[in-house]
Phi, psi and omega in degrees: 000009175294318178294315178305312183295325177287322176292327174296312174311322183276005187062030176255134178248125174288134174278173166298123186309137179281153180275163174295143186259010185202194180276076179197166169264154176285333189209137180220130171256131172222120189065226182262022184244144169238126178253126175256113174304161186309129175256135176261162174289075186250145173216126180057040180065022182230142171292131187261347186212105184247154173098194189261131169283137183099334178248302190257334187230140183279160178303321185287324182284328175290324174301310172305321171297319173297327178294320180290325175297324175283342174287317175303316182294313179306324178294328172301311183297311180304310186304315180284315182272343175087332191210123180289339174288356180269350172291114179281324176192161167270123185269311182215148167237144181244109179245135183237134178240124170288119195234149172288144173311133181083348179285129182230038180260021178309324179293328180289323174300310181291338175298346173296313174292315186297323180293319179294317182305314176297316176304325188270309181260004180070220175298328179295349181260003173284135205208163168274156176193165169242148181222105191232159180273148179220146182289320179211155178230160178308144182053025182058035182287149176278334187220146171215136186232126171248145186232147166234134179230158177257135174274152172287148175261000000 
């Protein structure tokens, strides 16, 4: 319950995990790894941050959207693991930012997710990652984040 306590201290409540919107699963466990499919900045079934970062969305708003993607990913991790204290570490984040042509601030936006994982999981939240620009994302979302986590053995 340490991670649940940390979430509460941060004022965060995990949502009900979203279901997949196409022919895939939202979360999959294989061995001691959990793979979370791309999570969008969704709250109550609606995308909260749409458009292209640098054109329609500020970098700061993109950062907050990435943070929400991470919250949604943590909800998926909890659903699969049953207990967030069973997560040994966050291994990798894959961050996609719908970006204006020529804009290269994707790493700053994806820091919204990276920073949250470290806040919640401490050193076990430090991870490898990619942060890339995309022409378009599902549902016109500004950001999408996929996560790989390792379970304790």
